[in-house]
Structures are given as C-alpha cells and as structure tokens.
C-alpha positions as a Markdown table, in Angstrom:
| # | Residue | x | y | z |
|---|---|---|---|---|
| 1 | Met | -0.1 | -0.1 | 0.3 |
| 2 | Gln | 1.3 | 3.6 | -0.9 |
| 3 | Met | 0.8 | 6.6 | 1.0 |
| 4 | Gln | 1.3 | 10.1 | 0.5 |
| 5 | Gln | 0.2 | 13.0 | 2.9 |
| 6 | Leu | -1.5 | 15.7 | 0.8 |
| 7 | Asn | -1.9 | 18.8 | 3.0 |
| 8 | Glu | 0.9 | 21.4 | 2.6 |
| 9 | Asn | -0.2 | 24.2 | 4.8 |
| 10 | Gly | -1.3 | 23.9 | 9.0 |
| 11 | Trp | -1.2 | 21.1 | 11.3 |
| 12 | Ala | -4.0 | 18.8 | 10.2 |
| 13 | Lys | -2.7 | 15.3 | 7.9 |
| 14 | Thr | -4.8 | 14.1 | 5.2 |
| 15 | Tyr | -3.6 | 10.4 | 3.7 |
| 16 | Leu | -3.8 | 9.5 | 0.4 |
| 17 | Ile | -3.5 | 5.7 | 0.5 |
| 18 | Tyr | -3.8 | 3.5 | -3.1 |
| 19 | Asp | -2.6 | -0.2 | -4.5 |
| 20 | Glu | -0.5 | 0.5 | -7.7 |
| 21 | Val | -1.4 | -2.3 | -9.1 |
| 22 | Ser | -5.5 | -1.3 | -9.2 |
| 23 | Ala | -5.0 | 2.4 | -8.7 |
| 24 | Lys | -8.1 | 2.0 | -6.5 |
| 25 | Ala | -7.6 | 4.8 | -3.6 |
| 26 | Ala | -9.1 | 6.2 | -0.5 |
| 27 | Ile | -8.5 | 9.2 | 1.7 |
| 28 | Ile | -8.4 | 9.2 | 5.2 |
| 29 | Asp | -9.4 | 12.4 | 7.3 |
| 30 | Pro | -9.9 | 15.1 | 4.3 |
| 31 | Val | -10.4 | 18.7 | 5.5 |
| 32 | Tyr | -13.0 | 20.5 | 3.8 |
| 33 | Asp | -10.8 | 23.9 | 3.1 |
| 34 | Tyr | -8.7 | 21.6 | 0.2 |
| 35 | Val | -11.5 | 19.5 | -1.2 |
| 36 | Glu | -10.6 | 20.9 | -4.8 |
| 37 | His | -6.5 | 20.3 | -4.1 |
| 38 | Tyr | -7.5 | 16.8 | -3.2 |
| 39 | Leu | -9.8 | 15.7 | -6.1 |
| 40 | Ala | -7.1 | 17.6 | -8.6 |
| 41 | Thr | -4.4 | 15.1 | -7.0 |
| 42 | Ile | -6.6 | 12.3 | -7.2 |
| 43 | Glu | -7.3 | 12.6 | -11.0 |
| 44 | Ala | -3.5 | 13.9 | -12.2 |
| 45 | Met | -2.6 | 10.2 | -10.6 |
| 46 | Glu | -5.5 | 8.9 | -12.5 |
| 47 | Leu | -6.4 | 6.7 | -9.3 |
| 48 | Ser | -10.0 | 5.5 | -8.4 |
| 49 | Leu | -11.1 | 6.7 | -5.2 |
| 50 | Glu | -13.2 | 3.9 | -3.5 |
| 51 | Met | -14.1 | 5.4 | 0.1 |
| 52 | Cys | -13.5 | 8.4 | 2.2 |
| 53 | Ile | -12.2 | 7.7 | 5.8 |
| 54 | Ala | -12.7 | 9.5 | 9.2 |
| 55 | Thr | -10.7 | 8.6 | 12.2 |
| 56 | His | -13.4 | 10.4 | 14.5 |
| 57 | Thr | -15.7 | 13.1 | 14.6 |
| 58 | His | -13.5 | 16.0 | 14.6 |
| 59 | Ala | -14.4 | 19.2 | 16.6 |
| 60 | Asp | -11.4 | 21.4 | 15.0 |
| 61 | His | -12.2 | 21.5 | 11.1 |
| 62 | Ile | -15.0 | 20.4 | 8.6 |
| 63 | Thr | -14.5 | 17.3 | 7.4 |
| 64 | Gly | -14.1 | 16.8 | 3.5 |
| 65 | Cys | -15.6 | 13.4 | 3.6 |
| 66 | Phe | -19.4 | 14.0 | 2.8 |
| 67 | Thr | -18.3 | 16.3 | 0.1 |
| 68 | Ile | -16.0 | 13.9 | -1.6 |
| 69 | Ala | -17.9 | 11.2 | -1.4 |
| 70 | Glu | -21.3 | 13.3 | -2.9 |
| 71 | Ser | -18.8 | 14.6 | -5.7 |
| 72 | Leu | -17.3 | 11.3 | -6.8 |
| 73 | Gly | -20.0 | 8.7 | -5.5 |
| 74 | Cys | -17.6 | 6.8 | -3.4 |
| 75 | Glu | -18.3 | 5.5 | 0.3 |
| 76 | Tyr | -18.2 | 7.3 | 3.4 |
| 77 | Val | -16.6 | 5.2 | 6.1 |
| 78 | Met | -16.7 | 5.9 | 10.2 |
| 79 | Trp | -17.1 | 3.6 | 13.1 |
| 80 | His | -20.1 | 2.0 | 13.4 |
| 81 | Ser | -21.3 | 3.9 | 16.8 |
| 82 | Thr | -20.3 | 7.2 | 15.4 |
| 83 | Pro | -22.8 | 9.9 | 15.4 |
| 84 | Ser | -22.3 | 11.6 | 12.7 |
| 85 | Leu | -24.5 | 11.5 | 9.9 |
| 86 | Gly | -23.9 | 11.3 | 5.6 |
| 87 | Val | -21.5 | 8.1 | 6.7 |
| 88 | Thr | -22.5 | 5.6 | 4.1 |
| 89 | Lys | -20.6 | 2.9 | 5.3 |
| 90 | Tyr | -19.9 | 1.4 | 8.9 |
| 91 | Val | -17.4 | -0.5 | 10.0 |
| 92 | Ser | -16.2 | -2.4 | 13.4 |
| 93 | Glu | -13.0 | -4.9 | 14.2 |
| 94 | Thr | -14.8 | -7.7 | 11.8 |
| 95 | Ser | -14.5 | -5.4 | 8.9 |
| 96 | Lys | -12.0 | -5.9 | 6.4 |
| 97 | Leu | -12.3 | -3.5 | 3.5 |
| 98 | His | -10.0 | -3.9 | 0.3 |
| 99 | Leu | -8.7 | -1.3 | -2.4 |
| 100 | Gly | -7.3 | -4.1 | -4.9 |
| 101 | Asn | -5.6 | -7.0 | -2.8 |
| 102 | Glu | -4.6 | -4.6 | -0.2 |
| 103 | Pro | -6.5 | -5.1 | 2.8 |
| 104 | Ile | -7.6 | -2.1 | 5.4 |
| 105 | Ser | -8.8 | -3.0 | 9.0 |
| 106 | Phe | -9.9 | -1.3 | 11.8 |
| 107 | Tyr | -9.7 | -1.1 | 15.7 |
| 108 | His | -12.3 | 0.8 | 17.9 |
| 109 | Val | -10.0 | 3.3 | 20.4 |
| 110 | Pro | -12.5 | 5.3 | 22.1 |
| 111 | Gly | -11.2 | 8.1 | 24.4 |
| 112 | His | -10.4 | 11.2 | 22.4 |
| 113 | Thr | -14.0 | 10.8 | 20.8 |
| 114 | Glu | -16.2 | 7.7 | 21.6 |
| 115 | Asp | -15.9 | 6.6 | 17.9 |
| 116 | Ser | -12.3 | 7.0 | 17.5 |
| 117 | Met | -10.8 | 4.4 | 15.7 |
| 118 | Leu | -7.6 | 3.1 | 13.9 |
| 119 | Val | -7.2 | 2.5 | 10.5 |
| 120 | Val | -4.1 | -0.3 | 9.8 |
| 121 | Thr | -2.8 | -1.1 | 6.5 |
| 122 | Thr | -0.2 | -3.7 | 5.7 |
| 123 | Asn | 2.5 | -1.1 | 6.5 |
| 124 | His | 0.7 | 2.0 | 8.2 |
| 125 | Val | -1.3 | 2.4 | 11.4 |
| 126 | Phe | -3.2 | 6.0 | 10.9 |
| 127 | Thr | -4.2 | 7.4 | 14.6 |
| 128 | Gly | -5.9 | 10.3 | 13.9 |
| 129 | Asp | -6.2 | 11.8 | 17.4 |
| 130 | Phe | -5.5 | 9.3 | 19.4 |
| 131 | Leu | -1.9 | 8.9 | 19.2 |
| 132 | Phe | 0.5 | 11.4 | 18.3 |
| 133 | Thr | 4.4 | 11.0 | 17.5 |
| 134 | Gly | 6.9 | 10.9 | 20.4 |
| 135 | Asp | 6.7 | 13.8 | 22.8 |
| 136 | Gly | 3.1 | 14.9 | 21.4 |
| 137 | Gly | 1.5 | 12.0 | 23.4 |
| 138 | Val | -1.8 | 11.8 | 22.3 |
| 139 | Gly | -5.1 | 14.2 | 21.3 |
| 140 | Arg | -6.8 | 16.0 | 24.3 |
| 141 | Asp | -10.2 | 14.0 | 26.4 |
| 142 | Asp | -11.7 | 17.0 | 27.4 |
| 143 | Leu | -14.2 | 17.7 | 24.0 |
| 144 | Pro | -17.4 | 16.1 | 23.3 |
| 145 | Ser | -17.8 | 12.6 | 23.9 |
| 146 | Gly | -14.0 | 12.3 | 25.1 |
| 147 | Arg | -13.1 | 10.4 | 28.1 |
| 148 | Met | -9.9 | 9.7 | 29.6 |
| 149 | Lys | -10.3 | 6.9 | 31.2 |
| 150 | Ala | -11.7 | 5.2 | 28.1 |
| 151 | His | -8.2 | 6.6 | 26.0 |
| 152 | Phe | -5.8 | 5.5 | 28.5 |
| 153 | Glu | -7.5 | 1.8 | 28.6 |
| 154 | Ser | -7.8 | 2.1 | 24.7 |
| 155 | Leu | -3.8 | 2.5 | 24.7 |
| 156 | Arg | -3.5 | -1.3 | 25.2 |
| 157 | Val | -4.3 | -1.9 | 21.4 |
| 158 | Met | -1.3 | -0.2 | 20.7 |
| 159 | Ala | 0.1 | -3.4 | 21.9 |
| 160 | Glu | -1.4 | -5.6 | 19.3 |
| 161 | Leu | 0.3 | -4.1 | 16.2 |
| 162 | Asp | 3.1 | -5.1 | 14.4 |
| 163 | Gly | 5.9 | -2.6 | 15.7 |
| 164 | Glu | 7.0 | -2.1 | 12.2 |
| 165 | Leu | 3.8 | 0.3 | 10.9 |
| 166 | Leu | 4.5 | 3.7 | 10.6 |
| 167 | Val | 2.5 | 5.8 | 12.4 |
| 168 | Cys | 0.8 | 8.5 | 10.7 |
| 169 | Thr | -1.1 | 10.9 | 13.2 |
| 170 | Gly | -3.9 | 13.2 | 12.7 |
| 171 | His | -2.0 | 16.1 | 13.8 |
| 172 | Glu | 1.7 | 17.2 | 14.0 |
| 173 | Ala | 3.7 | 20.5 | 14.2 |
| 174 | Pro | 5.2 | 21.2 | 11.0 |
| 175 | Gly | 9.2 | 19.3 | 10.4 |
| 176 | Val | 8.1 | 16.4 | 12.8 |
| 177 | Glu | 8.8 | 13.3 | 11.0 |
| 178 | Phe | 6.9 | 10.4 | 11.3 |
| 179 | Gln | 8.0 | 7.2 | 13.4 |
| 180 | Thr | 7.3 | 3.6 | 13.6 |
| 181 | Leu | 5.1 | 2.0 | 16.7 |
| 182 | Thr | 8.3 | 0.7 | 17.9 |
| 183 | Trp | 10.2 | 4.0 | 17.9 |
| 184 | Asn | 7.1 | 5.8 | 19.6 |
| 185 | Arg | 7.4 | 2.8 | 22.4 |
| 186 | Ala | 10.4 | 3.9 | 23.1 |
| 187 | Asn | 9.5 | 7.4 | 22.8 |
| 188 | Asn | 6.2 | 8.5 | 23.6 |
| 189 | Pro | 5.8 | 9.2 | 26.9 |
| 190 | Val | 2.2 | 8.1 | 27.4 |
| 191 | Leu | 2.6 | 4.9 | 25.8 |
| 192 | Lys | 5.2 | 4.1 | 28.8 |
| 193 | Met | 2.5 | 4.9 | 31.8 |
| 194 | Thr | 2.0 | 1.9 | 33.6 |
| 195 | Asn | -0.8 | 3.7 | 35.5 |
| 196 | Phe | -4.0 | 5.7 | 35.1 |
| 197 | Ser | -3.3 | 8.6 | 37.8 |
| 198 | Glu | -0.3 | 9.4 | 35.5 |
| 199 | Tyr | -2.3 | 9.5 | 32.5 |
| 200 | Glu | -4.7 | 11.8 | 33.9 |
| 201 | Glu | -2.3 | 14.5 | 35.3 |
| 202 | Trp | -0.5 | 14.4 | 32.0 |
| 203 | Gln | -3.8 | 15.2 | 29.7 |
| 204 | Asn | -4.7 | 17.8 | 32.7 |
| 205 | Asn | -1.7 | 19.6 | 32.3 |
| 206 | Thr | -1.5 | 19.5 | 28.7 |
| 207 | Thr | -5.2 | 20.5 | 28.0 |
| 208 | Ala | -4.6 | 23.5 | 30.1 |
| 209 | Gln | -1.6 | 24.4 | 27.6 |
| 210 | Leu | -3.9 | 24.1 | 24.5 |
| 211 | Gly | -7.1 | 26.3 | 25.9 |
| 212 | Tyr | -9.8 | 26.8 | 23.6 |
| 213 | Val | -10.6 | 24.9 | 20.4 |
| 214 | Ser | -11.2 | 27.8 | 17.7 |
| 215 | Lys | -13.2 | 25.9 | 15.6 |
| 216 | Ile | -15.7 | 23.8 | 17.4 |
| 217 | Lys | -19.2 | 26.1 | 17.4 |
| 218 | Val | -18.9 | 25.5 | 13.6 |
| 219 | Ala | -16.6 | 22.2 | 13.1 |
| 220 | Leu | -18.5 | 19.8 | 14.9 |
| 221 | Pro | -22.0 | 20.9 | 14.3 |
| 222 | Ala | -21.1 | 20.7 | 10.5 |
| 223 | Asn | -19.5 | 17.2 | 11.1 |
| 224 | Leu | -22.5 | 15.7 | 13.0 |
| 225 | Phe | -25.3 | 16.6 | 11.1 |
| 226 | Gly | -23.4 | 16.3 | 7.0 |
| 227 | Glu | -24.0 | 19.9 | 6.4 |
| 228 | Ile | -21.6 | 22.6 | 4.7 |
| 229 | Pro | -23.1 | 26.2 | 6.7 |
| 230 | Asp | -22.9 | 29.0 | 4.5 |
| 231 | Asp | -20.6 | 30.7 | 6.3 |
| 232 | Ile | -17.2 | 29.4 | 7.1 |
| 233 | Pro | -15.2 | 32.3 | 9.3 |
| 234 | Trp | -11.5 | 31.1 | 7.8 |
| 235 | Leu | -12.5 | 30.7 | 4.9 |
C-alpha cells in the first residue's frame, strides 16, 4: 500500500492511500478547506477513489468526507457507533475492506472521541487524534464524547499491532517526522505510562496549555449533521 500526505499547510494531516496495481485509493481525514486540491491530485494520479475515511468526529475542522463522497460517488466510512450523519459505510473490528488486494482493518480506540478508530494497512497505522508522535503524546480528552479513562484503557490496543507499522497521526507540528510504532513505544511518554493517575495528570496539564478549540462551534455541528454551513469564518 502506498501513502502520501496531502496537506501543504497547517497541522492537520490528510492521507491518500492507494494500491499501485489496481489504482484504487482511499483518502483519510480530508479537510473541507482543501477538497479541490485533493480532487485534482486524485485525478492527476489517475486513481479511482473508493472511499473517504474519517478516523473520528473532528472538532477542529470540517471534514471533507461527505463533500468528496457526494462528488465522486464513493463510500464515506466511519466507526459503526459514530453520531455523524452522512456516513454510508460503517465498520467494526470484524470489518476488512480492500483497495485491490491491499487490506484495511479497523480498531476501536475510544477516548479522544467515542467513535475514534485506528485504520491499519500492511505498513501504516493511521491514528487520528488518538496517538501523536513522540513527545506529542495523545489527543485531548476534554471535547464532546471524550473520556479520559477510556483513552487510557484503549492504549492497550497498540500492543496488538506490529511495531514496524509507520504511525501516521491526525496532527503534527511542521517538520515532525513520522516514526514506527516501535520507536513510539520507546519515545512517546504516554505509551510508557503504567497507571491511570499518571495519564490523568499528563492530560490535565496538556489540556490547560492547549486552551480553547477555536473552530469547534462551526466544525462540530457540520461534522455531526453532514451539512456545510453557508458561512465558514476562516474561509
């Protein structure tokens, strides 16, 4: 499975994955602001987009999933318990989708949101905001449907995965280089925690530094109800 990160600006990451033999592709966590860029890239690469995948219900940007799915007639994929409307294909841990002969598996990891999931291919794990690289730790748990204890307990799922998988996260600061799961097991402080009290303290300290999510009042309703608002303040 081939992978390309598509966003040229900002901290949010969007991934195009594709099978070179069949030219079938999927896009993971597209941002509405850049939909035209994504569509142009897919066309230029002569790929057939089979699905848009959202790792969770985003609060910091409007997803491009329903716009792209409507434009190209492909599936909009999320975890089966998501409250988000507009989804056309729901997955669980028994689901296995394919791009050509390349499999895609899913793991439920509630915590950052109740519907957070890992998307796993033969050589990548796409973590959304569940896990970041190294000192980035994990995503915040103080947003709607976030649960700190659930996040800590979900971390055990990472132990089931192959250490050679490249961890592709939903957000990173510019210049951060993606690393394998083995590297993150040694360098991500959250993955080394052994008790919930330690995790709770880390989350509280981190959240206090992050402050308010500026786009939440526009982005979250849009993503829940599958509707693009007439007025998007940042565009």
